[in-house]
PDB file of N, H, CA, C and O in Angstrom:
ATOM      1  N   UNK A   1      -1.408  13.168  12.658  1.00  0.00           N
ATOM      2  CA  UNK A   1      -0.100  12.997  13.114  1.00  0.00           C
ATOM      3  C   UNK A   1       1.344  12.966  11.560  1.00  0.00           C
ATOM      4  O   UNK A   1       1.655  11.892  11.044  1.00  0.00           O
ATOM      5  N   UNK A   2       1.753  13.834  11.268  1.00  0.00           N
ATOM      6  H   UNK A   2       1.500  14.706  11.687  1.00  0.00           H
ATOM      7  CA  UNK A   2       2.220  13.329   9.620  1.00  0.00           C
ATOM      8  C   UNK A   2       3.827  12.628  10.206  1.00  0.00           C
ATOM      9  O   UNK A   2       4.562  12.864  11.164  1.00  0.00           O
ATOM     10  N   UNK A   3       3.858  11.559   8.909  1.00  0.00           N
ATOM     11  H   UNK A   3       3.260  11.367   8.130  1.00  0.00           H
ATOM     12  CA  UNK A   3       4.990  11.145   9.173  1.00  0.00           C
ATOM     13  C   UNK A   3       5.935  11.899   8.490  1.00  0.00           C
ATOM     14  O   UNK A   3       5.630  12.947   7.920  1.00  0.00           O
ATOM     15  N   UNK A   4       7.114  11.423   8.508  1.00  0.00           N
ATOM     16  H   UNK A   4       7.362  10.572   8.971  1.00  0.00           H
ATOM     17  CA  UNK A   4       8.181  11.768   8.026  1.00  0.00           C
ATOM     18  C   UNK A   4       8.567  10.788   6.145  1.00  0.00           C
ATOM     19  O   UNK A   4       9.310  11.098   5.214  1.00  0.00           O
ATOM     20  N   UNK A   5       7.788   9.812   6.323  1.00  0.00           N
ATOM     21  H   UNK A   5       7.184   9.560   7.079  1.00  0.00           H
ATOM     22  CA  UNK A   5       7.974   9.030   5.617  1.00  0.00           C
ATOM     23  C   UNK A   5       7.597   9.106   3.670  1.00  0.00           C
ATOM     24  O   UNK A   5       7.421   8.166   2.895  1.00  0.00           O
ATOM     25  N   UNK A   6       7.586  10.416   3.434  1.00  0.00           N
ATOM     26  H   UNK A   6       7.729  11.180   4.064  1.00  0.00           H
ATOM     27  CA  UNK A   6       6.778  10.930   2.705  1.00  0.00           C
ATOM     28  C   UNK A   6       7.088  10.277   0.840  1.00  0.00           C
ATOM     29  O   UNK A   6       6.297  10.204  -0.101  1.00  0.00           O
ATOM     30  N   UNK A   7       8.468   9.929   0.930  1.00  0.00           N
ATOM     31  H   UNK A   7       9.110   9.988   1.695  1.00  0.00           H
ATOM     32  CA  UNK A   7       9.468   9.813   0.217  1.00  0.00           C
ATOM     33  C   UNK A   7       8.899   8.034  -0.314  1.00  0.00           C
ATOM     34  O   UNK A   7       8.589   7.747  -1.470  1.00  0.00           O
ATOM     35  N   UNK A   8       8.885   6.932   1.029  1.00  0.00           N
ATOM     36  H   UNK A   8       9.136   7.166   1.968  1.00  0.00           H
ATOM     37  CA  UNK A   8       8.862   5.927   1.240  1.00  0.00           C
ATOM     38  C   UNK A   8       6.890   5.865   0.418  1.00  0.00           C
ATOM     39  O   UNK A   8       6.481   5.205  -0.537  1.00  0.00           O
ATOM     40  N   UNK A   9       6.361   6.563   1.066  1.00  0.00           N
ATOM     41  H   UNK A   9       6.693   7.099   1.843  1.00  0.00           H
ATOM     42  CA  UNK A   9       4.423   6.395   0.101  1.00  0.00           C
ATOM     43  C   UNK A   9       4.623   7.075  -0.944  1.00  0.00           C
ATOM     44  O   UNK A   9       3.442   7.349  -1.159  1.00  0.00           O
ATOM     45  N   UNK A  10       5.195   7.589  -1.804  1.00  0.00           N
ATOM     46  H   UNK A  10       6.155   7.367  -1.630  1.00  0.00           H
ATOM     47  CA  UNK A  10       5.480   7.772  -2.970  1.00  0.00           C
ATOM     48  C   UNK A  10       6.246   6.473  -3.761  1.00  0.00           C
ATOM     49  O   UNK A  10       5.823   5.915  -4.774  1.00  0.00           O
ATOM     50  N   UNK A  11       7.234   6.216  -3.169  1.00  0.00           N
ATOM     51  H   UNK A  11       7.577   6.669  -2.347  1.00  0.00           H
ATOM     52  CA  UNK A  11       7.678   4.950  -3.872  1.00  0.00           C
ATOM     53  C   UNK A  11       6.766   3.869  -3.975  1.00  0.00           C
ATOM     54  O   UNK A  11       6.725   3.081  -4.921  1.00  0.00           O
ATOM     55  N   UNK A  12       6.073   3.855  -3.025  1.00  0.00           N
ATOM     56  H   UNK A  12       6.106   4.495  -2.258  1.00  0.00           H
ATOM     57  CA  UNK A  12       5.162   2.592  -2.660  1.00  0.00           C
ATOM     58  C   UNK A  12       3.852   2.607  -3.778  1.00  0.00           C
ATOM     59  O   UNK A  12       3.264   1.699  -4.366  1.00  0.00           O
ATOM     60  N   UNK A  13       3.693   4.142  -3.767  1.00  0.00           N
ATOM     61  H   UNK A  13       4.171   4.879  -3.290  1.00  0.00           H
ATOM     62  CA  UNK A  13       2.409   4.179  -5.262  1.00  0.00           C
ATOM     63  C   UNK A  13       2.966   3.854  -6.234  1.00  0.00           C
ATOM     64  O   UNK A  13       2.363   2.989  -6.869  1.00  0.00           O
ATOM     65  N   UNK A  14       3.997   4.218  -6.693  1.00  0.00           N
ATOM     66  H   UNK A  14       4.487   4.921  -6.176  1.00  0.00           H
ATOM     67  CA  UNK A  14       4.701   3.839  -7.615  1.00  0.00           C
ATOM     68  C   UNK A  14       4.850   2.638  -8.541  1.00  0.00           C
ATOM     69  O   UNK A  14       4.499   2.337  -9.682  1.00  0.00           O
ATOM     70  N   UNK A  15       5.761   1.901  -7.195  1.00  0.00           N
ATOM     71  H   UNK A  15       6.046   2.145  -6.268  1.00  0.00           H
ATOM     72  CA  UNK A  15       5.340   0.308  -7.131  1.00  0.00           C
ATOM     73  C   UNK A  15       3.719  -0.037  -7.367  1.00  0.00           C
ATOM     74  O   UNK A  15       3.380  -0.835  -8.241  1.00  0.00           O
ATOM     75  N   UNK A  16       3.021   0.452  -6.743  1.00  0.00           N
ATOM     76  H   UNK A  16       3.297   1.100  -6.033  1.00  0.00           H
ATOM     77  CA  UNK A  16       1.587  -0.880  -7.289  1.00  0.00           C
ATOM     78  C   UNK A  16       1.498  -0.265  -8.583  1.00  0.00           C
ATOM     79  O   UNK A  16       1.327  -1.043  -9.521  1.00  0.00           O
ATOM     80  N   UNK A  17       1.628   1.762  -9.007  1.00  0.00           N
ATOM     81  H   UNK A  17       1.768   2.394  -8.244  1.00  0.00           H
ATOM     82  CA  UNK A  17       1.342   1.892 -10.401  1.00  0.00           C
ATOM     83  C   UNK A  17       1.505   0.716 -11.151  1.00  0.00           C
ATOM     84  O   UNK A  17       0.961  -0.203 -11.764  1.00  0.00           O
ATOM     85  N   UNK A  18       2.485   1.209 -10.795  1.00  0.00           N
ATOM     86  H   UNK A  18       2.927   1.956 -10.298  1.00  0.00           H
ATOM     87  CA  UNK A  18       3.401   0.067 -12.249  1.00  0.00           C
ATOM     88  C   UNK A  18       3.085  -1.281 -12.051  1.00  0.00           C
ATOM     89  O   UNK A  18       2.642  -1.941 -12.991  1.00  0.00           O
ATOM     90  N   UNK A  19       3.254  -1.762 -10.970  1.00  0.00           N
ATOM     91  H   UNK A  19       3.614  -1.226 -10.206  1.00  0.00           H
ATOM     92  CA  UNK A  19       2.404  -3.345 -11.246  1.00  0.00           C
ATOM     93  C   UNK A  19       1.368  -3.476 -11.826  1.00  0.00           C
ATOM     94  O   UNK A  19       1.166  -4.501 -12.478  1.00  0.00           O
ATOM     95  N   UNK A  20       0.599  -2.652 -11.759  1.00  0.00           N
ATOM     96  H   UNK A  20       0.763  -1.820 -11.230  1.00  0.00           H
ATOM     97  CA  UNK A  20      -0.719  -2.546 -12.755  1.00  0.00           C
ATOM     98  C   UNK A  20      -0.692  -2.629 -14.451  1.00  0.00           C
ATOM     99  O   UNK A  20      -1.039  -3.273 -15.441  1.00  0.00           O
ATOM    100  N   UNK A  21       0.017  -1.421 -13.940  1.00  0.00           N
ATOM    101  H   UNK A  21       0.299  -0.897 -13.136  1.00  0.00           H
ATOM    102  CA  UNK A  21      -0.081  -1.341 -15.900  1.00  0.00           C
ATOM    103  C   UNK A  21       0.988  -2.208 -16.063  1.00  0.00           C
ATOM    104  O   UNK A  21       0.772  -2.484 -17.243  1.00  0.00           O
ATOM    105  N   UNK A  22       2.189  -2.985 -15.718  1.00  0.00           N
ATOM    106  H   UNK A  22       2.364  -2.761 -14.760  1.00  0.00           H
ATOM    107  CA  UNK A  22       2.682  -4.026 -16.349  1.00  0.00           C
ATOM    108  C   UNK A  22       1.636  -4.962 -16.212  1.00  0.00           C
ATOM    109  O   UNK A  22       1.727  -5.503 -17.314  1.00  0.00           O
ATOM    110  N   UNK A  23       0.240  -5.825 -15.354  1.00  0.00           N
ATOM    111  H   UNK A  23       0.166  -5.386 -14.459  1.00  0.00           H
ATOM    112  CA  UNK A  23      -0.409  -7.064 -15.238  1.00  0.00           C
ATOM    113  C   UNK A  23      -1.198  -6.318 -16.207  1.00  0.00           C
ATOM    114  O   UNK A  23      -1.490  -6.878 -17.264  1.00  0.00           O
ATOM    115  N   UNK A  24      -1.452  -5.522 -16.057  1.00  0.00           N
ATOM    116  H   UNK A  24      -1.215  -5.068 -15.198  1.00  0.00           H
ATOM    117  CA  UNK A  24      -2.683  -5.319 -17.720  1.00  0.00           C
ATOM    118  C   UNK A  24      -2.042  -4.969 -19.157  1.00  0.00           C
ATOM    119  O   UNK A  24      -2.780  -4.736 -20.114  1.00  0.00           O
ATOM    120  N   UNK A  25      -1.006  -4.947 -19.241  1.00  0.00           N
ATOM    121  H   UNK A  25      -0.406  -5.136 -18.464  1.00  0.00           H
ATOM    122  CA  UNK A  25      -0.212  -5.185 -20.351  1.00  0.00           C
ATOM    123  C   UNK A  25       0.241  -6.711 -20.810  1.00  0.00           C
ATOM    124  O   UNK A  25       0.524  -7.035 -21.963  1.00  0.00           O
ATOM    125  N   UNK A  26       0.245  -7.262 -20.069  1.00  0.00           N
ATOM    126  H   UNK A  26       0.015  -6.999 -19.132  1.00  0.00           H
ATOM    127  CA  UNK A  26       0.080  -8.713 -20.004  1.00  0.00           C
ATOM    128  C   UNK A  26      -0.950  -9.512 -19.892  1.00  0.00           C
ATOM    129  O   UNK A  26      -0.996 -10.711 -20.165  1.00  0.00           O
ATOM    130  N   UNK A  27      -1.870  -8.754 -19.438  1.00  0.00           N
ATOM    131  H   UNK A  27      -1.832  -7.779 -19.216  1.00  0.00           H
ATOM    132  CA  UNK A  27      -3.593  -9.543 -20.337  1.00  0.00           C
ATOM    133  C   UNK A  27      -4.498  -9.822 -18.704  1.00  0.00           C
ATOM    134  O   UNK A  27      -5.695 -10.055 -18.531  1.00  0.00           O
ATOM    135  N   UNK A  28      -3.552  -9.704 -17.843  1.00  0.00           N
ATOM    136  H   UNK A  28      -2.580  -9.515 -17.983  1.00  0.00           H
ATOM    137  CA  UNK A  28      -4.350 -10.484 -16.393  1.00  0.00           C
ATOM    138  C   UNK A  28      -5.249  -9.277 -16.307  1.00  0.00           C
ATOM    139  O   UNK A  28      -4.903  -8.100 -16.409  1.00  0.00           O
ATOM    140  N   UNK A  29      -7.248 -10.072 -15.968  1.00  0.00           N
ATOM    141  H   UNK A  29      -7.529 -11.028 -15.885  1.00  0.00           H
ATOM    142  CA  UNK A  29      -8.224  -9.327 -16.111  1.00  0.00           C
ATOM    143  C   UNK A  29      -8.039  -8.300 -15.417  1.00  0.00           C
ATOM    144  O   UNK A  29      -6.901  -8.102 -14.991  1.00  0.00           O
ATOM    145  N   UNK A  30      -9.336  -7.156 -15.042  1.00  0.00           N
ATOM    146  H   UNK A  30     -10.261  -7.316 -15.387  1.00  0.00           H
ATOM    147  CA  UNK A  30      -8.997  -6.182 -14.046  1.00  0.00           C
ATOM    148  C   UNK A  30     -10.147  -6.343 -13.142  1.00  0.00           C
ATOM    149  O   UNK A  30     -10.640  -5.356 -12.595  1.00  0.00           O
ATOM    150  N   UNK A  31     -10.645  -7.642 -12.937  1.00  0.00           N
ATOM    151  H   UNK A  31     -10.245  -8.444 -13.382  1.00  0.00           H
ATOM    152  CA  UNK A  31     -11.150  -7.820 -11.671  1.00  0.00           C
ATOM    153  C   UNK A  31     -10.128  -8.769 -11.050  1.00  0.00           C
ATOM    154  O   UNK A  31     -10.692  -9.528 -10.263  1.00  0.00           O
ATOM    155  N   UNK A  32      -9.009  -8.951 -11.127  1.00  0.00           N
ATOM    156  H   UNK A  32      -8.550  -8.334 -11.767  1.00  0.00           H
ATOM    157  CA  UNK A  32      -8.209  -9.879 -10.687  1.00  0.00           C
ATOM    158  C   UNK A  32      -7.459  -8.619 -10.081  1.00  0.00           C
ATOM    159  O   UNK A  32      -7.251  -8.842  -8.888  1.00  0.00           O
ATOM    160  N   UNK A  33      -6.967  -7.350 -10.474  1.00  0.00           N
ATOM    161  H   UNK A  33      -7.136  -7.169 -11.443  1.00  0.00           H
ATOM    162  CA  UNK A  33      -6.055  -6.634 -10.226  1.00  0.00           C
ATOM    163  C   UNK A  33      -6.721  -6.164  -8.947  1.00  0.00           C
ATOM    164  O   UNK A  33      -5.939  -6.319  -8.010  1.00  0.00           O
ATOM    165  N   UNK A  34      -7.636  -5.755  -8.646  1.00  0.00           N
ATOM    166  H   UNK A  34      -8.272  -5.629  -9.408  1.00  0.00           H
ATOM    167  CA  UNK A  34      -7.906  -5.571  -7.456  1.00  0.00           C
ATOM    168  C   UNK A  34      -7.975  -6.605  -6.188  1.00  0.00           C
ATOM    169  O   UNK A  34      -8.455  -6.302  -5.096  1.00  0.00           O
ATOM    170  N   UNK A  35      -7.681  -7.271  -6.361  1.00  0.00           N
ATOM    171  H   UNK A  35      -7.291  -7.518  -7.248  1.00  0.00           H
ATOM    172  CA  UNK A  35      -7.045  -8.513  -5.564  1.00  0.00           C
ATOM    173  C   UNK A  35      -5.974  -8.558  -4.808  1.00  0.00           C
ATOM    174  O   UNK A  35      -5.656  -8.981  -3.697  1.00  0.00           O
ATOM    175  N   UNK A  36      -5.080  -7.526  -6.489  1.00  0.00           N
ATOM    176  H   UNK A  36      -5.338  -7.182  -7.392  1.00  0.00           H
ATOM    177  CA  UNK A  36      -3.686  -7.494  -5.745  1.00  0.00           C
ATOM    178  C   UNK A  36      -3.574  -6.029  -5.731  1.00  0.00           C
ATOM    179  O   UNK A  36      -2.398  -5.675  -5.821  1.00  0.00           O
ATOM    180  N   UNK A  37      -4.324  -5.168  -5.656  1.00  0.00           N
ATOM    181  H   UNK A  37      -5.279  -5.456  -5.582  1.00  0.00           H
ATOM    182  CA  UNK A  37      -4.213  -3.867  -4.804  1.00  0.00           C
ATOM    183  C   UNK A  37      -4.544  -3.739  -3.429  1.00  0.00           C
ATOM    184  O   UNK A  37      -4.401  -2.824  -2.618  1.00  0.00           O
ATOM    185  N   UNK A  38      -4.967  -4.750  -3.374  1.00  0.00           N
ATOM    186  H   UNK A  38      -5.083  -5.493  -4.032  1.00  0.00           H
ATOM    187  CA  UNK A  38      -5.930  -4.732  -2.064  1.00  0.00           C
ATOM    188  C   UNK A  38      -4.978  -5.477  -0.853  1.00  0.00           C
ATOM    189  O   UNK A  38      -4.820  -5.193   0.334  1.00  0.00           O
ATOM    190  N   UNK A  39      -4.434  -6.537  -1.691  1.00  0.00           N
ATOM    191  H   UNK A  39      -4.562  -6.768  -2.655  1.00  0.00           H
ATOM    192  CA  UNK A  39      -3.182  -7.518  -0.923  1.00  0.00           C
ATOM    193  C   UNK A  39      -2.117  -6.306  -0.777  1.00  0.00           C
ATOM    194  O   UNK A  39      -1.874  -5.872   0.349  1.00  0.00           O
ATOM    195  N   UNK A  40      -1.532  -5.804  -1.835  1.00  0.00           N
ATOM    196  H   UNK A  40      -1.730  -6.156  -2.750  1.00  0.00           H
ATOM    197  CA  UNK A  40      -0.472  -4.779  -1.565  1.00  0.00           C
ATOM    198  C   UNK A  40      -0.693  -3.539  -0.660  1.00  0.00           C
ATOM    199  O   UNK A  40       0.245  -3.110   0.012  1.00  0.00           O
ATOM    200  N   UNK A  41      -1.394  -3.204  -0.643  1.00  0.00           N
ATOM    201  H   UNK A  41      -2.156  -3.552  -1.189  1.00  0.00           H
ATOM    202  CA  UNK A  41      -2.039  -1.651   0.402  1.00  0.00           C
ATOM    203  C   UNK A  41      -2.299  -2.396   1.311  1.00  0.00           C
ATOM    204  O   UNK A  41      -1.965  -1.898   2.386  1.00  0.00           O
ATOM    205  N   UNK A  42      -2.951  -3.826   1.439  1.00  0.00           N
ATOM    206  H   UNK A  42      -3.223  -4.230   0.565  1.00  0.00           H
ATOM    207  CA  UNK A  42      -2.598  -4.260   2.889  1.00  0.00           C
ATOM    208  C   UNK A  42      -1.387  -4.542   3.891  1.00  0.00           C
ATOM    209  O   UNK A  42      -1.182  -4.331   5.087  1.00  0.00           O
ATOM    210  N   UNK A  43      -0.692  -5.113   2.847  1.00  0.00           N
ATOM    211  H   UNK A  43      -0.858  -5.284   1.876  1.00  0.00           H
ATOM    212  CA  UNK A  43       1.015  -5.136   3.547  1.00  0.00           C
ATOM    213  C   UNK A  43       1.632  -4.150   3.514  1.00  0.00           C
ATOM    214  O   UNK A  43       2.556  -4.242   4.322  1.00  0.00           O
ATOM    215  N   UNK A  44       1.633  -3.139   2.960  1.00  0.00           N
ATOM    216  H   UNK A  44       0.883  -3.065   2.304  1.00  0.00           H
ATOM    217  CA  UNK A  44       2.039  -1.850   3.102  1.00  0.00           C
ATOM    218  C   UNK A  44       1.884  -1.617   4.879  1.00  0.00           C
ATOM    219  O   UNK A  44       2.565  -1.547   5.902  1.00  0.00           O
ATOM    220  N   UNK A  45       0.307  -1.554   4.329  1.00  0.00           N
ATOM    221  H   UNK A  45      -0.246  -1.611   3.498  1.00  0.00           H
ATOM    222  CA  UNK A  45      -0.194  -0.257   6.121  1.00  0.00           C
ATOM    223  C   UNK A  45       0.532  -1.687   7.093  1.00  0.00           C
ATOM    224  O   UNK A  45       1.492  -1.289   7.753  1.00  0.00           O
ATOM    225  N   UNK A  46       0.280  -3.038   7.260  1.00  0.00           N
ATOM    226  H   UNK A  46      -0.500  -3.362   6.724  1.00  0.00           H
ATOM    227  CA  UNK A  46       1.368  -3.185   7.817  1.00  0.00           C
ATOM    228  C   UNK A  46       3.294  -3.600   8.344  1.00  0.00           C
ATOM    229  O   UNK A  46       4.080  -4.006   9.199  1.00  0.00           O
ATOM    230  N   UNK A  47       3.105  -3.169   7.240  1.00  0.00           N
ATOM    231  H   UNK A  47       2.466  -2.839   6.545  1.00  0.00           H
ATOM    232  CA  UNK A  47       5.385  -2.364   6.999  1.00  0.00           C
ATOM    233  C   UNK A  47       4.932  -1.548   7.881  1.00  0.00           C
ATOM    234  O   UNK A  47       5.226  -1.787   9.052  1.00  0.00           O
ATOM    235  N   UNK A  48       4.194  -0.506   7.608  1.00  0.00           N
ATOM    236  H   UNK A  48       3.955  -0.312   6.656  1.00  0.00           H
ATOM    237  CA  UNK A  48       3.952   0.705   8.087  1.00  0.00           C
ATOM    238  C   UNK A  48       3.055   0.929  10.171  1.00  0.00           C
ATOM    239  O   UNK A  48       3.019   1.866  10.969  1.00  0.00           O
ATOM    240  N   UNK A  49       2.510  -0.560  10.188  1.00  0.00           N
ATOM    241  H   UNK A  49       2.539  -1.321   9.540  1.00  0.00           H
ATOM    242  CA  UNK A  49       2.487  -0.260  11.126  1.00  0.00           C
ATOM    243  C   UNK A  49       1.013   0.493  11.694  1.00  0.00           C
ATOM    244  O   UNK A  49       0.733   0.357  12.885  1.00  0.00           O
ATOM    245  N   UNK A  50       0.155   1.236  10.845  1.00  0.00           N
ATOM    246  H   UNK A  50       0.382   1.347   9.878  1.00  0.00           H
ATOM    247  CA  UNK A  50      -0.966   1.682  10.794  1.00  0.00           C
ATOM    248  C   UNK A  50      -1.834   1.039  11.324  1.00  0.00           C
ATOM    249  O   UNK A  50      -2.771   1.754  11.679  1.00  0.00           O
ATOM    250  N   UNK A  51      -1.986  -0.256  11.597  1.00  0.00           N
ATOM    251  H   UNK A  51      -1.225  -0.837  11.309  1.00  0.00           H
ATOM    252  CA  UNK A  51      -3.311  -1.200  12.261  1.00  0.00           C
ATOM    253  C   UNK A  51      -3.119  -1.143  13.812  1.00  0.00           C
ATOM    254  O   UNK A  51      -3.311  -2.220  14.376  1.00  0.00           O
ATOM    255  N   UNK A  52      -2.788  -0.127  14.572  1.00  0.00           N
ATOM    256  H   UNK A  52      -2.631   0.748  14.114  1.00  0.00           H
ATOM    257  CA  UNK A  52      -2.585   0.103  15.761  1.00  0.00           C
ATOM    258  C   UNK A  52      -3.887   0.341  16.617  1.00  0.00           C
ATOM    259  O   UNK A  52      -4.508   1.322  16.209  1.00  0.00           O
ATOM    260  N   UNK A  53      -4.441  -0.261  17.642  1.00  0.00           N
ATOM    261  H   UNK A  53      -3.937  -1.058  17.974  1.00  0.00           H
ATOM    262  CA  UNK A  53      -5.213   0.333  18.250  1.00  0.00           C
ATOM    263  C   UNK A  53      -5.405   1.749  18.688  1.00  0.00           C
ATOM    264  O   UNK A  53      -4.656   2.445  19.372  1.00  0.00           O
ATOM    265  N   UNK A  54      -6.737   2.073  18.072  1.00  0.00           N
ATOM    266  H   UNK A  54      -7.346   1.507  17.516  1.00  0.00           H
ATOM    267  CA  UNK A  54      -7.202   3.513  18.300  1.00  0.00           C
ATOM    268  C   UNK A  54      -7.407   3.968  19.925  1.00  0.00           C
ATOM    269  O   UNK A  54      -7.646   5.123  20.279  1.00  0.00           O
ATOM    270  N   UNK A  55      -7.309   3.183  20.537  1.00  0.00           N
ATOM    271  H   UNK A  55      -7.115   2.245  20.249  1.00  0.00           H
ATOM    272  CA  UNK A  55      -7.272   3.531  22.200  1.00  0.00           C
ATOM    273  C   UNK A  55      -6.350   3.804  23.144  1.00  0.00           C
ATOM    274  O   UNK A  55      -6.467   4.195  24.306  1.00  0.00           O
ATOM    275  N   UNK A  56      -4.992   3.422  22.173  1.00  0.00           N
ATOM    276  H   UNK A  56      -4.897   3.105  21.230  1.00  0.00           H
ATOM    277  CA  UNK A  56      -3.658   3.188  22.751  1.00  0.00           C
ATOM    278  C   UNK A  56      -3.327   4.392  22.619  1.00  0.00           C
ATOM    279  O   UNK A  56      -3.850   4.946  21.652  1.00  0.00           O
ATOM    280  N   UNK A  57      -2.389   5.239  23.471  1.00  0.00           N
ATOM    281  H   UNK A  57      -1.964   4.789  24.256  1.00  0.00           H
ATOM    282  CA  UNK A  57      -1.859   6.760  23.366  1.00  0.00           C
ATOM    283  C   UNK A  57       0.315   5.801  23.575  1.00  0.00           C
ATOM    284  O   UNK A  57       0.827   4.886  24.220  1.00  0.00           O
ATOM    285  N   UNK A  58       0.802   6.956  22.442  1.00  0.00           N
ATOM    286  H   UNK A  58       0.386   7.700  21.919  1.00  0.00           H
ATOM    287  CA  UNK A  58       1.932   6.665  22.527  1.00  0.00           C
ATOM    288  C   UNK A  58       2.219   7.600  23.911  1.00  0.00           C
ATOM    289  O   UNK A  58       1.579   8.537  24.389  1.00  0.00           O
ATOM    290  N   UNK A  59       3.445   6.938  24.335  1.00  0.00           N
ATOM    291  H   UNK A  59       3.965   6.177  23.947  1.00  0.00           H
ATOM    292  CA  UNK A  59       3.933   7.554  25.308  1.00  0.00           C
ATOM    293  C   UNK A  59       4.989   7.993  24.795  1.00  0.00           C
ATOM    294  O   UNK A  59       5.505   7.433  23.828  1.00  0.00           O
ATOM    295  N   UNK A  60       5.641   9.398  25.528  1.00  0.00           N
ATOM    296  H   UNK A  60       5.222   9.853  26.314  1.00  0.00           H
ATOM    297  CA  UNK A  60       6.840   9.957  25.182  1.00  0.00           C
ATOM    298  C   UNK A  60       7.602  10.587  26.329  1.00  0.00           C
ATOM    299  O   UNK A  60       8.694  11.118  26.127  1.00  0.00           O
TER     300      UNK A  60
END
């Protein structure tokens, strides 16, 4: 299934990338950045609703 929200996906990717770069520049250890990126990815996935059950079919 292809989503029409490609611009939103690009914006989210750039936002996460910029956040990581800023955090690296201010001296945050790289190990801590993994936690931040996973949390941001999880929040974005929850916002999109990609965690729906596999067994359900959408009715149209």
